[in-house]
C-alpha positions in Angstrom: 0.0 0.0 0.0 2.9 2.4 0.8 4.3 1.8 -2.7 0.9 2.6 -4.3 0.7 5.8 -2.2 4.2 6.9 -3.3 3.3 6.2 -7.0 0.1 8.3 -6.6 2.0 11.1 -5.0 4.5 11.1 -7.9 1.7 11.2 -10.5 0.0 13.9 -8.5 3.1 16.1 -8.7 3.5 15.4 -12.4 -0.2 16.2 -13.2 -0.8 19.1 -10.9 2.6 20.2 -9.6 3.9 20.7 -6.0 2.6 24.2 -5.3 -1.0 23.2 -4.4 -2.2 25.6 -7.0 -3.1 25.2 -10.7 -0.3 26.7 -12.8 -1.4 30.1 -14.2 -0.3 31.6 -17.5 -0.6 35.3 -17.9 -1.3 35.1 -21.6 -2.3 32.4 -24.1 0.5 29.9 -24.8 1.9 29.0 -28.2 0.5 25.7 -29.5 3.9 24.0 -29.0 4.2 25.2 -25.4 0.7 24.2 -24.6 1.2 20.7 -26.1 4.5 20.0 -24.4 3.9 21.5 -20.9 0.2 20.7 -20.4 -1.5 18.4 -22.9 1.2 15.7 -23.0 1.6 15.5 -19.2 -2.2 15.7 -18.8 -1.7 18.8 -16.6 -4.4 21.5 -16.1 -3.6 25.1 -16.3 -5.3 28.5 -16.0 -4.8 31.0 -18.8 -5.4 34.7 -18.0 -6.3 37.4 -20.6 -7.4 34.6 -22.9 -10.7 36.0 -24.2 -10.5 39.7 -23.7 -11.0 40.2 -27.4 -14.4 38.5 -27.4 -17.4 40.7 -27.7 -19.2 38.4 -25.3 -17.0 39.6 -22.4 -18.4 43.1 -22.7 -22.0 42.2 -23.8 -23.2 39.1 -22.0 -23.2 40.8 -18.6 -26.1 42.9 -19.9 -29.2 40.8 -19.5 -31.1 43.0 -21.9 -28.5 42.2 -24.6 -29.0 38.5 -24.2 -32.8 38.8 -24.1 -32.8 40.8 -27.4 -30.4 38.4 -29.1 -32.3 35.3 -28.0 -35.8 36.6 -27.7 -37.3 33.9 -30.0 -35.0 31.0 -29.2 -36.0 28.0 -27.1 -33.4 26.7 -24.7 -33.2 23.7 -22.3 -33.5 24.6 -18.6 -32.5 22.0 -16.0 -34.5 22.2 -12.7 -33.7 20.7 -9.3 -34.8 21.6 -5.8 -31.2 22.2 -4.6 -28.9 22.9 -7.6 -27.5 19.4 -7.5 -28.2 18.0 -11.0 -26.6 14.7 -12.0 -25.6 14.1 -8.4 -26.2 11.9 -5.4 -29.1 12.8 -3.2 -31.3 10.9 -0.6 -33.3 8.3 -2.5 -37.1 8.0 -2.5 -38.6 5.9 0.3 -39.4 3.1 -2.3 -35.7 2.6 -2.9 -33.6 0.0 -1.1 -30.6 2.3 -1.3 -30.2 5.4 0.9 -28.8 7.4 -2.0 -29.6 7.7 -5.7 -28.2 9.4 -8.8 -30.7 12.1 -9.7 -31.1 13.7 -13.1 -32.8 17.1 -13.4 -36.2 17.9 -14.8 -35.7 19.6 -18.2 -38.0 22.3 -19.5 -37.8 23.8 -23.0 -38.5 27.5 -22.7 -38.0 30.8 -24.6 -34.7 32.2 -23.4 -36.1 35.3 -21.7 -38.3 33.1 -19.4 -35.4 30.7 -18.8 -33.1 33.6 -17.8 -35.7 35.0 -15.5 -36.0 31.7 -13.6 -32.2 31.4 -13.3 -31.9 34.9 -11.9 -34.8 34.5 -9.5 -33.3 31.4 -7.9 -32.5 32.0 -4.2 -34.4 35.2 -4.0 -36.9 33.7 -1.6 -36.5 31.4 1.4 -33.7 28.9 0.5 -34.9 26.5 3.1 -38.3 26.2 1.4 -39.2 22.7 0.1 -40.8 24.3 -2.9 -37.6 26.2 -4.0 -36.5 25.4 -7.5 -33.0 26.0 -8.8 -32.7 26.6 -12.5 -29.5 26.0 -14.5 -29.0 26.1 -18.2 -26.5 23.2 -18.5 -27.5 21.4 -21.7 -24.7 19.4 -23.3 -24.6 18.1 -26.8 -23.1 21.1 -28.5 -25.8 23.4 -27.3 -24.0 26.7 -28.1 -24.0 25.9 -31.8 -27.7 24.9 -31.7 -29.8 26.6 -29.0 -27.5 29.7 -28.7 -26.4 30.0 -32.3 -27.6 33.6 -32.3 -24.6 34.5 -30.1 -22.0 32.8 -32.3 -20.5 36.1 -33.5 -19.8 37.2 -30.0 -16.9 34.8 -29.5 -14.4 32.6 -31.4 -15.7 29.4 -32.8 -12.7 27.6 -31.3 -9.5 28.4 -29.4 -6.8 28.6 -32.2 -3.8 27.7 -30.1 -5.6 24.8 -28.4 -7.0 23.5 -31.7 -3.6 23.5 -33.3 -2.0 21.7 -30.3 -4.8 19.1 -30.1 -4.9 18.6 -33.8 -8.6 19.1 -34.2 -11.5 21.5 -33.8 -13.9 21.2 -30.9 -16.4 18.3 -31.1 -18.8 20.2 -28.9 -19.2 23.8 -27.7 -21.6 24.3 -24.8 -22.9 27.4 -23.0 -23.9 27.1 -19.3 -25.7 29.8 -17.4 -26.3 29.4 -13.7 -26.0 31.1 -10.3 -24.3 30.6 -7.0 -26.6 27.6 -6.2 -25.5 25.6 -9.2 -23.1 22.7 -8.4 -21.4 19.9 -10.2 -20.4 16.8 -8.3 -17.0 15.0 -8.6 -16.7 13.3 -12.0 -14.1 12.7 -14.7 -14.4 13.3 -18.5 -12.8 11.2 -21.2 -12.0 14.2 -23.3 -10.1 17.5 -23.1 -12.0 20.5 -21.8 -11.4 24.2 -22.2 -13.6 26.1 -19.7 -14.0 29.8 -20.5 -15.8 32.1 -18.0 -17.6 35.1 -19.6 -19.4 36.5 -16.6 -19.0 35.9 -12.9 -16.6 33.1 -11.7 -16.5 29.3 -11.2 -14.7 27.5 -8.5 -13.2 24.1 -9.2 -11.7 21.3 -7.1 -9.3 19.1 -9.0 -7.7 15.7 -8.4 -5.3 13.7 -10.6 -6.6 10.6 -12.4 -4.7 8.3 -10.0 -6.8 9.6 -7.1 -9.9 8.1 -8.6 -9.8 5.3 -5.9 -10.3 8.0 -3.3 -13.7 8.8 -4.8 -15.3 5.5 -3.7 -17.1 4.8 -7.0 -20.2 2.8 -6.4 -23.4 1.8 -8.2 -26.4 3.9 -7.4 -30.0 3.6 -8.6 -30.9 6.2 -11.2 -33.7 8.6 -10.5 -35.1 11.7 -12.1 -37.2 14.7 -11.2 -40.7 15.2 -12.6 -42.8 18.4 -12.4 -46.3 18.7 -11.1 -48.4 21.3 -12.9 -50.9 21.2 -10.0 -48.5 21.9 -7.1 -45.7 23.5 -9.1 -43.2 21.3 -7.3 -40.6 18.8 -8.3 -40.9 15.1 -7.3 -38.1 12.6 -7.3 -38.9 9.2 -9.0 -36.8 6.1 -9.6 -36.2 5.2 -13.2 -38.4 2.5 -14.6 -37.1 0.1 -15.7 -34.5 0.3 -13.0 -30.9 1.1 -13.9 -27.7 1.8 -11.9 -25.1 4.5 -12.4 -21.5 4.3 -11.2 -20.7 7.5 -9.4 -18.3 9.2 -7.0 -19.6 8.8 -3.4 -17.6 11.7 -1.9 -19.3 15.0 -1.2 -16.3 17.5 -0.7 -18.5 19.9 1.2 -20.3 17.8 3.9 -22.6 19.6 6.3 -21.4 20.1 9.9 -23.9 17.4 11.0 -22.6 14.8 8.6 -18.9 15.7 8.4 -17.7 13.2 11.0 -19.7 10.4 9.4 -18.5 11.3 5.9 -14.8 11.4 7.1 -15.2 8.0 8.7 -16.9 6.5 5.7 -14.5 7.9 3.1 -11.1 8.2 4.9 -9.0 8.0 1.7 -10.4 11.3 0.6 -10.8 13.3 3.8 -7.6 12.1 5.4 -5.6 12.2 2.2 -4.0 15.1 0.2 -6.3 18.0 -0.3 -7.7 18.7 -3.8 -6.3 21.5 -5.8 -8.5 24.6 -5.8 -9.0 26.9 -8.8 -11.3 29.9 -9.4 -11.8 30.8 -13.0 -12.9 34.4 -13.6 -14.2 36.4 -16.6 -11.7 36.5 -19.3 -9.9 33.3 -18.2 -9.8 29.8 -19.5 -9.2 26.6 -17.5 -7.6 23.8 -19.4 -9.1 20.7 -17.8 -7.2 17.7 -19.0 -9.0 14.4 -19.6 -9.5 12.0 -16.8 -8.7 14.7 -14.2 -11.4 14.4 -11.4 -13.2 17.7 -11.0 -16.1 19.2 -9.0 -17.4 22.8 -9.4 
């Protein structure tokens, strides 16, 4: 076990360095530098001043601009009671498991109404059982489909990254959320470039060799449905039943559950701390494939 821990530590230093912080570049790298120093060693980095020339950076903070540009466009809005979409939550009473993997309820709305719901989240009593958190987090290349009216506001790809990777992006997504939107620990099998246009996004990162510290287990799949009568979301198990392998660790346990979580998942809570990174407007995070992330 000691040898395995030493190997993990060596890979951790190779993937994320020794400083405890994600390496920051003050300007976009050359394709060769990006390939050698970050893509090849599978090492994340944060690039400042990366998108200052995008019109989006000066325009998208204006809600009226977005509403005018997308006034007639229908977008996908993901709804949960707590902002935790595609995450583990307490299972319905009918389940034999205490936790389930819950998918959000998806509504298709005109963008102005979707934006109104996103911005209104958290305005009321956040302890209310009827509170709904809205997050525009559609995948599947949604920027080039649902938000194509905004295409001229930013580059269609990141030139230095495309040259280094030897391909254009397979998908470009636009996500719009608020401080209640969360993404649980997971890993992607592809390279990601995460550009923040407005606000900021906080990430926790772990190298691929730390995946064993996530306690991957099979959880029953569930989904939210929406009642037109009550205006509330209801959690239901998928039928037919299916199971999803998912990370068991919640990096931010409540004070009431912290001791129990630490005892149940000691490899994570008693091991090396994850790397933290906050991406702000005008910056890009290169999130290498297989790196475990939560945001």
